[in-house]
N, C-alpha and C positions, 0 to 999 in steps of 0.2 A: 388394155390388151396386155398380154402377160408377154415379157420377156424370155427369151431363150435362157436356158440353165448355162448355155456358154456363147461367147462371139465365136458369129458368123462369115464364111466369106461374104467380102461384099460390104460386112458391116463398118462404121465408121471409127477407126480406134479412139478409146476413150485419152481427154487431153487430162494433163496430170502436172505439176512440180513438185521434185522429190528431190531429195540430197544427194549431190554424188560426194568425190575426195577432194573436188575443187570449188564446187558450187553448190552452194545451200538451198537453193530455191531452183532446180533445173528445169528450165520448162520444155516439157518434152514435146512443144508443136515445133519449136523453132526447127527439128534436126528435119521435117518432113525435105523429100528433093531424093530422095533415096532409099534403096530397099535395108527395111530395119528389122532383125530381130530381137524378141523380146523373149527373156529364158528365165521366165520363173522358178528359182531354186529349191526355194524352201529354206534351206541350208547349205552350205558348200561340204557339209558333212554326209550328208548322203547320197549314197551307191549311184543311184541315177543321175545326180546333180556334177557329180566326178566325173564321170561319164560325158555327160552335156559339156561340160568346159573343157574337158580335153580334147573334143573331138572340135568344139570351134577354136579351140588357141592353136590348133593343125592347120587351118586353114586364112593364114593373113592373104592369100590370094582373093580371097571374098571381100574381107575386111578392109578397106581402104579408106573407109569415111567418105568415100566420092560416088563408089557404087553400091555401099552396102556398109550399116554398121552394127554393131553386136553389142546389146545393153544384157546384161544377168541383173537381175533383181532374186536380192535375197532381204528374206526376212529376220536373220541371224543377227542380231548382236557381234558373238562371235564372229562374226567373219571379217567385221570390221575391226574388232577390237582385239584380234589377235593378228591379224592380216592373213589370213587365209586366202584372201582374191585382192585384187586390186586392177585398176585401170590400165591396158595396156593400150598406148597412144603411137598410132592410130588406129582406131578399128574399136575398142574393146574398150568398155566402160560399165559401172557398178553403179548401181541404182539399191540405197539403202531404205529397204522399204519395211523397217520395222514394227509399224503401226498395222503393219497389210493396208494399205488404203490403196494403192494401186495394184495390188492382187486382187484383190476387191471390186477396184475398178474394170478388172477384166475379165470378173466372174470365177477367177481363178482357185477360189476358193466356195463352191456351190455347198449352202447347206453346212458350213463349219467343218466339212472334210477337206482334207487335203487333196492337191490336184493339180501337181505342178508341171509342166512342159512348157511347150512353144507356141510364141503367137509371130507371124511372119506378117509385115505390112508394105503395103505396095506406099512408092512416090507421095502422094496423097494421102499416106497414112490411113487405109482401109485395109482391112482383113486379108489376106491372101489363105492363109490357114493358122488353121491350130490345131497343135502335135500332142498328148501329153506324152509326158514320158512312158517308158515301156521296161519290164524286168530284163528284158534282152537287147536292148541297147539298140533294138532298131529304130528307136526313134529321130537319134540324130545324125544317122546317113542319110536317112528319107527328108529332112527337113536341109539338109547341106544341101546334097543334091537337086531337091527343088529348086532352091536361090542361085545356084551356079544355071539354071535352066532360066532361069527369068529373062525377056527381053532387057536391050537398054533401058535406061534411067528412064531418057525423052520420048520414048515409043515402050510405056508398060505396059498398054493393052494389045499392042501387037502392032503400032501405026503410031507416027507422031503424035502428041497430043498435042492439039493447040491451046495457047493460054488464053483466057476469058479477061481481057481486058479491050480497053478503045484507044487507038493510037490515031491522033488528030495531027491534021497540017494546018497553019493558018489559023492559028487562037490568036497570037498577038503578031503585031507587023511588024518589022525588020526594026524600023523606027523605035517602038514602046521597047521593044527587048533594048536596042540601044541604051534608050532614056535609063531601066532598070538597073542594067551595070552601072554605069556610067553615077549609080545612085550608089551601088557598094563601095564603088572605087572612092568616092569625094567622101564617105564616112567608115569605112571599115566595116569589119564582122566582129561580133565576137562569138568565141568557143560554144557550137552548140551541143545542148547534150538531148538526154532519152529520158524516155518516164518507166520507173518503173513501181511495181508495188510492193510497201515495205511494211507487216504489219496491218496490213489497213489502210495504208494511207498512200495517195501515189504522188509520190517523188521525184524531183530531175536526178538524171544521175551521168554522170562525166566517167568517160571509158575511152581513152582511146583506141584501144583495142579492138575496141565494139563500133568505135562511130567517130572522124574525124572530119569535120564541118563547120566554118564560119557562115553566120547568119546575120544578116542586117535588116532591122523591123522600120516595114514603111510606118511612119504618120504623119504623111502630105492627106489629108482626106480626102482631097479634091483627084490625086492619083489614085486611092482606093478606091473610087467610085468608076473612077475611068477602067480599072481591070477588073472591076466588079459586072460592070458591063456589058464588057467582050464576054463572061462567062455568061451573062443571063441569052447574049444573043447565038452563043457559038456552043459550049460547053454543054448546059443543060438542059438542051434540045436532045443530042444527041443521048446523055445519060437516059432520057424519059422513052425515046426512043427503042435503046436497048436492052437497058434493065426497068422500065417501066415505074421509075423512081424520081420522082416529084424535090428537088433539090433547091431548097430555101434561104438558105445560110450557108459563111462562108466562117474558116476558123485560120484565124493568123492571116496575115500580110507580109510574106520576109523574102529577101534576095537572098540567097542562097550561093553558097563556093565551097567549091572541093577542086583542094587546091593537090597541084601533083608534088610542090615542093613540101609539103606537109602530109603528104600519103593520104589525100581525103578519100574518104569513102564511107562504108555506112553494111554494117553484114545485116546478114537475113534478122527479120524482124515481124512483127504483125502492126498495124498501128492503134488498134482497139482492145488491147490485153488490160488495162486495165481500170478503176472506176472514173480516174480523172481522163479517160480517152474513150471510155465507151460507146461514146455517142456518135465518134466518127463513123461516116457510111464510106466517103468517097474520098481516095487521093488524086490530087491532081497535081502530074512532075513537067512543068513547062520548060524546057529547054531555053536559057535566053542569048546562047552565043552555037556553036559548033568547030569551033578551032581547037578540039582538044581531044587526047584520044582517052581510052578508059572511061570510068563515069558510067555505066548502061546500065540499066535496071534491070534487073530477071527476076523469075519466079520460080524460084526451085522446085517446088511441089508438079510443073509442067513442065519440067524436065532444063536444059541448061542455055539455050538460048537467051539472049539478053536483046535490051531493045533501046536504041536512042536517036529520042525523035528531032527531027530537022530544026532548024532555029526558028523560036516561035509555036513550035507543034507539041504536042500536048499527049503526053501517057496516061488515062484515066483508069482506077481501079479502083476495087472493094480493099477496104481500108482493113479486111479479113483474111487477104491474100499476103502470105510470106513472099517478102522481094528484100532483094537486097542491091545495093549500089557499089560497082566494083570501082577499084580503085583507081584514081584518076595517074594516068604515065608521061603526060604532058600537057602545061598547058593549065588553065582553070576551068572548070565547069562551072555556068551563074546558071541556077535556076529560081523558079517561082513555086512553092512547095505552101497550097495552100488544102484545107482539107472541109469537102461539102457535107450538111445533114441535113434534116428535115423538123419540121414542127416538132411530131414526138420526140427526135432523137434530144430535140432542143429540152423537154422538161427531163428528159433524164441527165443533161448536163446540169443544170440544173439543181437536180435531186442530189446529186453527186457531188458538187462544188466543196460539201464541206471537210470531203477526202480529201483534197487536194491539198497539198504541202504539209509543214511540221505540223503534228497537234499542238493546241493551245500549253505552253510552257517551255515549247520547242524538241519536247522529245518526242520522235516519230512514233505514232502509234500508242504513244502513253494516256 
């Protein structure tokens, strides 16, 4: 079936990574959870592009990074080299798309003919509106008025959006929760990083601005079997009922600690975006205590609501969902945080294992 020459309302937005002024590999899918305006300039020297930028920059009331944000996409290297355009935080950022990969993904250059303009996306990164530049400049007012008329982020279809997650109580008994917390307290935890793709390899990264958490790896095999038994009895049947997915494997057994004194948090991310994590299917977040403030899990694509499972309760969700953990404001949040997958995903994990860690010889991607 042939694709339409342009994206249409309702289409999923192509996901990409591109360079910005502060990030050499900015993952666009992490900005979900607000309205997005992509403005494909071609070059900022074009009259239509200058009009579009002036109109957008005149509306900081629209672009605040909470309700909406604006991304200009330029294919002209001189825009960067000569400093013609630059980020304006909050709200405005520039993608340097000198090879036109982003423009091509959005079919902005059909059959090689320039076709610059605007693409408006909803908070789940689906297309709302596509408007080409017009000689009379009416495109800018049309797009900005359209954006201003949109409902609140958490109700973008016209009502509050349900979050596609499972929330369960009584997965772990209180006594088991207390044992796991005591295990962490007796051993302490190591700073926990996150995985990122660098030159085709999956490498651990540490950035306290993105994530601050300490983990203790459980090594007691008898305890691990106890934990797995609860999952087999309680969690797996619920996933099978809701998602018709037969999880058969677990990855990692840790007690994690988000500490208010360290500003414990984890900014918006997805759990399966690298070769080394592509096998992950579901994440499970089981709270082991409830005497803390903050530390709630939220899913920006589906609104601002956050979730705090009761002690021993779980939040279960697809690893593809964008999610974050808010900063702990009081006390410590302890959690058990495994990933689940099946036999088909196990084969993917085995195939991708050679891409995890530095390349032989020490140079990533070498």
